[in-house]
C-alpha positions in Angstrom: -47.1 1.4 180.9 -44.2 3.6 180.3 -42.1 2.0 183.1 -42.6 -1.4 181.5 -42.1 -0.2 177.9 -45.5 -1.5 176.9 -47.2 1.7 175.7 -47.6 0.1 172.2 -49.7 -2.7 173.7 -52.5 -0.4 174.9 -54.9 -1.5 172.2 -53.6 -5.0 171.5 -55.8 -8.0 172.3 -54.5 -10.2 175.1 -54.4 -13.4 173.1 -52.1 -11.7 170.6 -49.4 -10.8 173.2 -46.1 -12.7 173.4 -45.2 -14.4 176.6 -42.9 -11.6 177.8 -45.5 -9.0 176.8 -48.3 -10.8 178.6 -46.2 -11.2 181.8 -45.2 -7.5 181.8 -48.9 -6.5 181.3 -50.0 -8.8 184.1 -47.4 -7.4 186.5 -48.1 -3.8 185.6 -51.8 -4.4 186.1 -51.2 -5.9 189.5 -48.9 -3.1 190.6 -51.2 -0.3 189.6 -53.4 -1.2 192.6 -50.5 -0.9 195.0 -51.5 -4.0 197.0 -50.2 -4.7 200.5 -49.2 -8.2 199.4 -48.1 -9.1 195.9 -47.8 -12.9 195.3 -45.8 -13.9 192.2 -45.4 -17.4 190.9 -42.5 -17.7 188.5 -42.9 -14.1 187.4 -40.2 -14.2 184.7 -40.2 -17.7 183.5 -39.6 -18.2 179.8 -39.1 -14.6 178.8 -36.2 -12.7 177.3 -33.4 -11.2 179.4 -34.5 -7.5 178.7 -38.0 -8.2 179.9 -36.6 -9.9 183.0 -34.5 -6.8 183.8 -37.6 -4.6 183.4 -39.8 -6.8 185.6 -37.2 -7.2 188.3 -36.6 -3.4 188.4 -40.3 -2.8 188.8 -40.7 -5.4 191.5 -37.9 -3.8 193.5 -39.3 -0.3 192.8 -42.7 -1.4 194.0 -41.3 -2.9 197.2 -39.2 0.2 198.0 -41.9 2.7 197.3 -44.9 1.0 198.9 -43.2 -1.1 201.6 -45.6 -3.8 200.4 -44.7 -7.5 200.9 -43.7 -9.4 197.8 -43.9 -13.1 198.0 -42.1 -14.9 195.1 -42.2 -18.6 194.3 -39.4 -19.4 191.9 -36.9 -22.0 190.9 -34.5 -19.2 190.0 -32.2 -19.0 193.0 -30.1 -16.1 191.5 -33.2 -14.1 190.9 -34.4 -14.7 194.5 -31.1 -13.4 195.7 -31.4 -10.3 193.6 -35.0 -9.5 194.7 -35.6 -10.9 198.1 -34.7 -9.9 201.7 -35.7 -13.3 203.1 -35.5 -16.6 201.3 -37.0 -19.9 202.3 -35.7 -22.9 200.5 -37.9 -26.0 200.1 -36.2 -29.3 199.3 -37.7 -32.8 199.4 -40.6 -31.6 201.5 -38.3 -30.0 204.2 -38.0 -26.3 204.9 -34.6 -24.7 205.2 -33.8 -21.1 206.1 
């Protein structure tokens, strides 16, 4: 919770969280189990820039520390370049590498 800056949300009801808060809580909850595979679908869509920085930092930290595989589906090409070792582009039903 400290790494994500969400300590104050500990006792807050889920339906009262903002979009950024909810996404940070969801990612933190997933990372605590240290999965071998982490699948993220638009993990930072529609959230503020500071929350994006926090989430990207923690995704990178998770990958570095656990060597787990992180699969991200996103429309954000710049984010994929910041976070990913390998990128597969899908366009008009065709796969490009």
